[in-house]
N, C-alpha and C positions, 0 to 999 in steps of 0.2 A: 943094887939097882938092876932090875931085870929089863933086858931089851924087849920092846914090843915088836913083834914081826910086822913088817910093812904089808899093807894089803896087796893082794895079787893084782898085777897089772894085766892089760890086754896081752902084752908080750909073754908074760909068764903063764897066763891062762891058756894061751894057744899052745904052749909047750906041755901043759898038763891037761890031759884029756878027761880026767875024772873029777873036775871041780864040782863042788856042791853049791850050785847057785842056779838061778833061773836061766843062766846062759850055758848050761851043760848040754851034752849031746841031745838032740841032733843039731841044735842051733850053732854050736861051736864051729863046725866046718865052714859055715857061711861067713863067719867072722874072718877066718883064715883066708878064704877066697876073696872077700872084699878088701882086706888089707893087701893081699898079693896083687890084686888088680890096681889098687891105688899106687902101690910102689912101682909097678911095671909101666904105668902110663907114660911117664916122661921118656923112658927107653923106647917104648913102642912108637911114640910120636916121632922121636929122633930117627928111628928106622924107616918110618913111612916118608918123611919129608926131606931128609938130608940128601942133597944133590939134585932135588927137583927144582927146575928153573922157576924163577920168580913169576914169570908169565903164567905158569900153571897154578901156583899157589894163590894167586890173586884172581883167578878165573872162576866164576860161579854163575849159574843161571840168574836172571834178573830177580831181585827180591830175596835171594838166598845168601847166606854167608859163604865166603870163600874159605879156603883152608886156613889162611892166616887169621881170619876173623874167628874161626872156631878155636884156634889155639889161643888167641887173645882172650876169648871168653873164658877158657879154662884158667888162664893166668889171673883174670880179674875176679872170678868167682871163688877160687880157692880161699882167699882171705875172708870172704863172706862166710863160707862154710866153717872155717877155723873159728871165727868170732862167734858163730851160732853154737858150735860145739862147746866153746869155753863158757858161754852164757848158760847153756843147759847144765853143764857139769858143775858150775860154780854158784848158780843162783837157784832159788826155789821156783820152779815152773815159770821161767821168764817169758815175756812176750817178745818175740823175735821181730826185728824190723823187716818191713816189706822191701824188696829189691826189684827194680825194673831192669832186668838184665839187658834188654834191647837198648834202653836209654843209656845204661852204664857203658855198654860197648860203643855206642854212637858218640858219646862224649869223651871217650878215652883215646889218647894217642897210641895206645897199645895195638890198635888195629892196623897201624902203619909200621910197627916194629919189624925188623928183619926176622927171618925164620931163626937164625942162630940166637938172636936176642930173646925171642920168645921161648925157645927151647931152654935156654939158660934160666930164664925167670920162672918158667913152669917148674923146672927141676928144683930150683932153690926153694921156692914156695912149698913144693910138695915134700921136700925133705923135712921142713919145719912141721908140716901137718902130720906126717907119718911119725915123727919123733913124739909129738903130742899124743897121737892116738895110742902109741905103745905104752904111755903112762896111765891110760884109763883103767880103772878097776871095773869089775862086773857091776858093782853098785852104780858107778858113774854112767855106765852104758845104759842102765835102766832108767836114769833120770829123764825128765821130760821138760818140754817147753811148748809154747803156743806159736805155731807157724801161722802167718797172716792169711794163708790161702787154704791149707789142708787141715788146720787145727792142731791137736795135740800130737807131738812127735817125740820120740826118744832119741838119745844120742846114738843108740844101736841102729835105729831106723835111718837116721841121717847118714851114718857111716855107710850103710848099704846103698842108700840113694846116691851118694857120691860115687861109689864104684859103678853103679848102674849107669849114671850119667857119663862117666869116663868111657864106658864101653859104647854108649850111644854116640859120643863125639868121635871116638876112633872109627866107628862104622861110617859116620858122616864124612870124615876126612877120606877114608878109603873109597867111598862112593864118589866123592868129588874127583879124586885122582883117577879112578876107573873111568868116569865119564869123559875125561879128557882124552883117554886112550881108545874110546869106543869107535869114533869115526875113522881113525887111521887103520882100524882092523880090517877094513874092506869087507869082503864077503864073509869073513868070520863073524861079523855082526849078526848074521842069521842064526848062529849057533846059540 
């Protein structure tokens, strides 16, 4: 009995730069970048918010999310992304459910969780997501589903979108924190 080799996974594909698939160079470096960003997000969040007083993380301009709400949003949407990835990789061009992220956040107690709780939950959920992403084959990354707003998307595109959204949310948190420090800078605010 001959052992059939397992198909290459995202992790093994990233380690081998000369794969023969639609995901070969120059696309491969963006996969590595996206995965690195997704992996680094919990650590980056921790570095940004650890030790920051609660009064600061719950402070935001009217109608905008505060730092804690942005972190709760990441915690709440990771499982949605994970479910979408699983559907796309496991089913034949599935229709993905619409999600009202504003309503999901408004209805969830996660927006009131402490920062340490949110950091723990984001990290735990992200570890599961990253472990799953590392099992995906190039063929699975090419599979598609139907997004209710943007139409046909691939797992590859969704993975990149998640990393892009992480960077947007990190920037959003950094901006909120910087805004709280702007007034106390005095005349340096002119610079």
